[in-house]
C-alpha positions in Angstrom: 11.9 4.3 -21.0 8.5 6.0 -21.1 5.6 5.0 -19.0 3.8 3.9 -22.2 6.6 1.5 -23.0 6.4 0.2 -19.5 2.7 -0.5 -19.6 2.9 -4.3 -19.6 5.4 -4.6 -16.8 4.5 -5.9 -13.4 3.7 -2.9 -11.3 4.4 -2.7 -7.5 2.8 -0.1 -5.3 5.4 0.7 -2.7 4.2 2.7 0.3 4.5 3.0 4.1 4.1 5.0 7.3 5.3 8.6 7.5 6.9 7.8 10.9 9.4 5.4 9.3 12.6 7.0 7.9 15.1 4.1 7.8 14.6 1.0 5.6 15.2 -2.3 7.3 17.5 -4.8 5.5 14.6 -7.1 4.8 12.9 -4.2 3.0 15.9 -3.2 0.9 16.3 -6.9 -0.1 12.7 -6.7 -1.5 13.5 -3.4 -3.3 16.6 -5.0 -4.8 14.4 -7.8 -6.1 12.0 -5.4 -7.7 14.9 -3.6 -9.4 16.5 -6.8 -10.5 13.2 -8.2 -11.9 12.8 -4.9 -13.9 9.4 -4.4 -12.3 7.8 -0.9 -12.4 7.9 0.7 -8.9 5.0 3.0 -8.1 6.0 5.4 -5.4 4.4 8.4 -3.7 5.9 11.9 -3.3 5.6 12.3 0.5 8.3 12.8 3.1 9.2 10.0 5.4 9.0 6.5 3.9 8.3 7.7 0.4 11.5 9.8 0.4 13.5 7.0 1.9 12.3 4.6 -0.8 13.1 7.2 -3.5 16.6 7.7 -2.0 17.3 4.0 -2.1 16.0 3.6 -5.6 18.1 6.5 -6.7 21.3 5.1 -5.1 20.6 1.8 -6.9 20.2 3.7 -10.2 16.6 2.3 -10.6 15.0 3.5 -13.9 11.6 1.8 -13.8 10.0 4.2 -11.3 6.9 6.3 -11.5 6.2 9.0 -8.9 2.6 9.6 -8.1 1.4 13.0 -6.7 -1.9 14.7 -6.1 -2.0 17.8 -8.3 0.7 18.5 -10.8 3.9 19.0 -8.9 5.4 16.3 -6.7 6.9 17.3 -3.4 9.8 14.8 -3.9 11.1 13.3 -7.1 14.7 12.6 -6.2 15.5 10.5 -9.3 13.7 12.8 -11.8 11.5 9.8 -12.8 8.3 10.0 -14.8 5.5 11.7 -12.8 1.9 10.5 -12.7 -0.2 13.5 -11.6 -3.6 12.7 -10.1 -6.4 15.1 -10.4 -8.6 15.5 -7.4 -11.4 17.8 -6.4 -10.6 17.5 -2.7 -9.2 20.6 -0.9 -5.4 20.9 -1.1 -3.4 19.5 1.8 -6.3 17.5 3.3 -6.1 13.7 3.9 -8.5 13.1 1.0 -6.4 15.3 -1.3 -3.2 13.2 -0.7 -5.1 9.9 -0.6 -6.2 10.4 -4.2 -2.8 9.3 -5.4 -2.9 6.2 -3.2 -6.2 5.2 -4.7 -4.8 5.7 -8.2 -1.7 3.6 -7.4 -4.0 0.9 -6.0 -5.9 0.9 -9.3 -2.7 0.8 -11.4 -0.6 -1.8 -9.6 -0.5 -5.5 -9.6 0.8 -6.0 -6.1 1.6 -3.9 -3.0 4.7 -3.7 -0.8 3.9 -1.8 2.4 6.2 -0.8 5.3 4.0 -0.3 8.3 4.5 1.0 11.9 1.6 -1.0 13.2 -0.6 2.1 13.6 -0.6 4.2 10.5 -4.1 4.3 9.0 -2.9 5.5 5.7 -0.8 2.4 5.1 -3.6 0.2 6.5 -6.1 1.9 4.2 -3.8 1.1 1.2 -3.8 -2.6 2.2 -7.6 -2.6 2.4 -7.9 -0.8 -1.0 -5.7 -3.4 -2.6 -7.7 -6.2 -1.0 -10.9 -4.6 -2.3 -9.5 -4.9 -5.8 -8.5 -8.5 -5.3 -4.8 -7.6 -5.1 -2.2 -9.0 -2.7 0.0 -6.9 -0.3 3.2 -7.9 1.4 3.4 -5.8 4.6 6.6 -5.4 6.5 5.6 -4.9 10.2 8.5 -2.6 11.1 8.5 -3.1 14.9 8.4 -6.9 14.6 10.8 -7.0 11.6 8.5 -9.5 9.8 6.4 -9.7 6.7 2.7 -10.5 6.6 1.1 -11.4 3.3 -2.4 -10.1 2.9 -4.5 -11.6 0.2 -7.7 -12.6 2.2 -9.8 -11.0 4.9 -8.4 -13.5 7.4 -4.9 -12.3 6.5 -6.1 -8.7 7.2 -7.4 -9.8 10.6 -3.9 -11.2 11.4 -2.3 -7.9 10.4 -4.8 -5.9 12.5 -3.9 -8.2 15.5 -0.4 -6.7 15.4 -1.9 -3.3 16.4 -2.1 -2.1 20.0 -5.6 -1.5 21.3 -5.2 2.2 21.2 -4.1 2.1 17.6 -7.2 0.1 16.7 -9.4 2.6 18.4 -7.7 5.4 16.4 -8.2 3.5 13.2 -11.8 3.1 14.0 -12.2 6.9 14.5 -10.2 7.8 11.4 -11.2 5.3 8.8 -14.1 3.3 10.3 -12.0 0.2 10.4 -14.6 -2.3 11.5 -17.0 -1.1 8.8 -14.3 -1.5 6.1 -13.5 -5.0 7.3 -17.1 -6.0 7.4 -17.6 -4.8 3.8 -14.7 -7.0 2.7 -15.9 -10.0 4.7 -19.3 -9.8 3.1 -17.8 -9.5 -0.4 -15.5 -12.5 0.3 -18.4 -14.6 1.7 -20.5 -13.9 -1.4 -17.6 -15.0 -3.6 -17.0 -18.1 -1.5 -20.7 -19.0 -1.7 -20.9 -18.5 -5.4 -17.9 -20.7 -5.9 -18.6 -23.5 -3.5 -22.3 -23.5 -2.6 -21.4 -23.2 1.1 -23.6 -20.7 2.9 -21.0 -19.1 5.2 -17.3 -18.8 6.0 -15.6 -18.1 9.3 -13.2 -15.2 9.5 -11.0 -15.1 12.7 -11.2 -11.9 14.6 -8.1 -10.2 16.1 -7.4 -10.9 19.7 
């Protein structure tokens, strides 16, 4: 089935931390549900979790899969699925170069399924990008073996609270985490005020 034929299907952006190679049983159950529901899985081409997800989907004979890559040639496409090449002007092999495909997947998807090591800024950025677009993420916190659903800024604060202090500091350096959260807070406050007439809304901060 071509990607054009699949255009009206529910699209799930599946991503995760490079440090994670093995998929937990809770995650494979979600993948089974995606396959069984005939949703379109949007998957990156990186090593680590992307490759692990691709391997699982291939074993399960999943056909509704699109592989996104920066540039024209994916690093991994284990099931020989349709490829969505993403054009970017950023220098090859830089963070910005590879992030271009993630931004495109955030644009194209309906929901996100993230597998997170509680420190990866790439996965955290994907959650933030989806939230900016008003889209929900279900995040599997790998070390805790639990899911956190992120559809509001308060949910994001809860997710961030799962991080060690050192990881939060690194996220501040790499992606200006507090600035991104403040931007989301302001946008959500404005939406809240327009909808209810209330002048402010409290967002809990991570401990």
